[in-house]
TORROLUM-835065 format. One line per 8 residues: their letters; for each residue x, y, z of C-alpha. Coordinates in nm, 2 decimals, decimal comma, m for minus. Example, Ala and Ser with C-alpha at 12.3 -4.5 7.8 and 13.67 -1.06 7.14 Angstrom:
AS> 1,23/m0,45/0,78; 1,37/m0,11/0,71
This chain:
METVLGRL> 0,00/0,00/0,00; 0,28/0,24/0,09; 0,46/0,15/m0,23; 0,15/0,23/m0,43; 0,10/0,56/m0,25; 0,47/0,65/m0,30; 0,44/0,58/m0,67; 0,13/0,80/m0,70
QHTKRNKN> 0,30/1,08/m0,52; 0,61/1,05/m0,74; 0,39/1,05/m1,05; 0,20/1,36/m0,92; 0,53/1,54/m0,86; 0,65/1,45/m1,21; 0,33/1,58/m1,36; 0,37/1,91/m1,17
VIHKSTIN> 0,72/1,94/m1,29; 0,62/1,88/m1,65; 0,32/2,12/m1,61; 0,55/2,40/m1,48; 0,81/2,33/m1,75; 0,53/2,36/m2,02; 0,41/2,69/m1,86; 0,77/2,83/m1,85
KASERVSF> 0,83/2,74/m2,21; 0,51/2,90/m2,32; 0,59/3,22/m2,12; 0,94/3,23/m2,28; 0,78/3,19/m2,63; 0,54/3,48/m2,56; 0,82/3,70/m2,43; 1,02/3,63/m2,74
LIEQWKKE> 0,73/3,71/m2,97; 0,65/4,04/m2,79; 1,01/4,15/m2,82; 1,02/4,06/m3,19; 0,69/4,25/m3,25; 0,83/4,55/m3,06; 1,13/4,57/m3,30; 0,90/4,55/m3,60
LDTIINEF> 0,68/4,83/m3,46; 0,99/5,04/m3,38; 1,10/5,01/m3,74; 0,76/5,12/m3,86; 0,74/5,42/m3,62; 1,09/5,54/m3,70; 1,04/5,53/m4,07; 0,69/5,68/m4,04
SEQVPLNG> 0,83/5,97/m3,83; 1,10/6,04/m4,09; 0,82/6,10/m4,35; 0,56/6,27/m4,13; 0,67/6,57/m3,92; 0,46/6,53/m3,60; 0,42/6,80/m3,34; 0,20/6,91/m3,05
RLILVVGC> m0,06/7,07/m3,28; m0,14/6,74/m3,45; m0,35/6,43/m3,37; m0,24/6,07/m3,46; m0,52/5,82/m3,48; m0,41/5,46/m3,39; m0,62/5,16/m3,49; m0,50/4,82/m3,36
STSEVAGK> m0,63/4,46/m3,35; m0,41/4,28/m3,10; m0,59/3,96/m3,22; m0,45/4,01/m3,57; m0,10/4,08/m3,43; m0,12/3,74/m3,26; m0,24/3,57/m3,58; m0,61/3,55/m3,50
RIGTAGTE> m0,91/3,70/m3,67; m0,99/4,06/m3,56; m1,20/4,07/m3,25; m1,15/3,71/m3,14; m0,84/3,70/m2,92; m0,74/4,04/m2,79; m0,44/4,03/m2,55; m0,33/4,28/m2,29
QVADMIFA> 0,04/4,19/m2,34; 0,03/4,31/m2,70; m0,17/4,61/m2,61; 0,08/4,70/m2,34; 0,37/4,68/m2,59; 0,20/4,89/m2,86; 0,08/5,15/m2,61; 0,43/5,19/m2,47
RMDKLRKD> 0,58/5,25/m2,82; 0,30/5,50/m2,92; 0,34/5,68/m2,59; 0,71/5,71/m2,65; 0,63/5,87/m2,99; 0,40/6,11/m2,81; 0,67/6,21/m2,56; 0,93/6,25/m2,84
TGVALAFQ> 0,71/6,46/m3,07; 0,42/6,61/m2,86; 0,16/6,46/m3,10; m0,18/6,38/m2,94; m0,29/6,02/m2,96; m0,64/5,89/m3,03; m0,70/5,51/m3,00; m0,98/5,38/m3,21
CCEHLNRA> m1,23/5,13/m3,06; m1,38/4,84/m3,25; m1,70/4,83/m3,45; m1,91/4,75/m3,14; m1,86/5,11/m3,02; m1,89/5,25/m3,38; m1,52/5,30/m3,38; m1,53/5,58/m3,12
LVIERETA> m1,20/5,70/m2,99; m1,01/5,72/m2,66; m0,83/6,06/m2,62; m0,70/6,27/m2,34; m0,95/6,53/m2,21; m0,69/6,80/m2,28; m0,70/6,71/m2,65; m1,08/6,70/m2,65
EAKNLDEV> m1,10/7,05/m2,50; m0,83/7,19/m2,73; m1,00/7,06/m3,04; m1,35/7,14/m2,91; m1,47/6,78/m2,94; m1,79/6,65/m2,80; m1,75/6,39/m2,53; m1,97/6,08/m2,53
TVIPHRTA> m2,04/5,84/m2,24; m1,92/5,48/m2,27; m1,63/5,28/m2,12; m1,45/5,05/m2,36; m1,38/4,70/m2,25; m1,22/4,39/m2,42; m1,54/4,27/m2,59; m1,69/4,61/m2,67
GGAMATYA> m1,41/4,85/m2,76; m1,12/4,61/m2,80; m0,81/4,53/m2,60; m0,61/4,82/m2,74; m0,86/5,09/m2,67; m0,94/4,95/m2,33; m0,57/4,95/m2,24; m0,54/5,31/m2,36
YEHFHDPV> m0,85/5,42/m2,16; m0,70/5,26/m1,84; m0,36/5,42/m1,89; m0,43/5,77/m2,02; m0,40/6,05/m1,76; m0,76/6,17/m1,80; m0,93/5,98/m2,08; m1,26/6,07/m2,25
MVEFIKAD> m1,45/5,92/m2,54; m1,54/6,10/m2,86; m1,73/5,97/m3,16; m1,55/6,17/m3,43; m1,22/6,34/m3,50; m1,03/6,46/m3,80; m0,68/6,33/m3,74; m0,37/6,46/m3,92
AGIDIGDT> m0,21/6,12/m3,95; m0,28/5,76/m3,87; m0,13/5,41/m3,81; m0,35/5,11/m3,86; m0,23/4,78/m3,72; m0,45/4,50/m3,85; m0,67/4,67/m4,10; m0,91/4,82/m3,85
LIGMHLKH> m1,02/5,09/m4,09; m0,92/5,43/m3,95; m1,00/5,63/m4,26; m1,32/5,77/m4,12; m1,12/5,96/m3,87; m0,86/6,12/m4,10; m0,87/6,46/m4,25; m0,91/6,50/m4,63
VAVPIRTS> m0,69/6,43/m4,81; m0,52/6,11/m4,69; m0,17/6,03/m4,84; m0,04/5,68/m4,79; 0,30/5,63/m4,62; 0,52/5,33/m4,70; 0,78/5,17/m4,48; 1,02/4,88/m4,53
QKSVGNAH> 0,84/4,69/m4,25; 0,49/4,60/m4,36; 0,35/4,42/m4,05; 0,36/4,38/m3,67; 0,34/4,01/m3,60; 0,07/3,88/m3,83; m0,11/4,21/m3,86; m0,08/4,41/m4,18
VTMAKTRP> 0,00/4,78/m4,12; m0,11/5,08/m4,32; m0,02/5,44/m4,25; m0,12/5,78/m4,38; m0,06/6,15/m4,34; m0,30/6,41/m4,46; m0,28/6,73/m4,67; m0,51/7,02/m4,75
KLIGGARA> m0,73/6,98/m5,05; m0,61/7,13/m5,38; m0,89/7,35/m5,51; m0,95/7,57/m5,82; m0,93/7,53/m6,19; m0,67/7,56/m6,47; m0,54/7,90/m6,34; m0,50/7,79/m5,98
IYERKPEN> m0,15/7,78/m5,83; m0,04/7,57/m5,54; 0,31/7,70/m5,47; 0,43/8,05/m5,41; 0,68/8,14/m5,68; 0,81/8,49/m5,80; 0,64/8,45/m6,14; 0,31/8,40/m5,97
ESC> 0,33/8,72/m5,76; 0,28/8,98/m6,04; m0,07/9,11/m6,14
């Protein structure tokens, strides 16, 4: 009887060791992937910044599906670890340039946005009442809401530039006219990335000019 109990206890200990080993390997794998995705995002942000002069007067809209980054269909597997990494990189961009950030929610909240109250007041934006969470708002917007200094929700903005990680469709929040930005890195993890800056519309007919030149100054 004692021998049988001893074997059972030994087997249980072995199973616990195997279980812990499996968990450790999975954790190491996740950490490796997060670090790799961070490098990919840094490349994108650096090349984007070289082409788009950001400053404190501008708004950058960020759309992100953490599910797509991890290789899952948008809206099905949002993860806080991915959201944490992306928020940290975007917040560094904010600190470096002064640009205001707006994180787009998912379709469940009609793609409303999380912004700082300071930005909403400066841009005279109407606040709406809703609190994003993982299944109605998405992991990225939820994380931003929880980590902004004084977050508010707005339905609409006209952002000056945008970064879309996972094809979340940020175009509805960009000023006219959107101009695509290309970088050497095309994805973060499994999520396709698109970017844009904006420019004022060119208006007028055949006699209109768009650059100030000496020959255009005379009457």
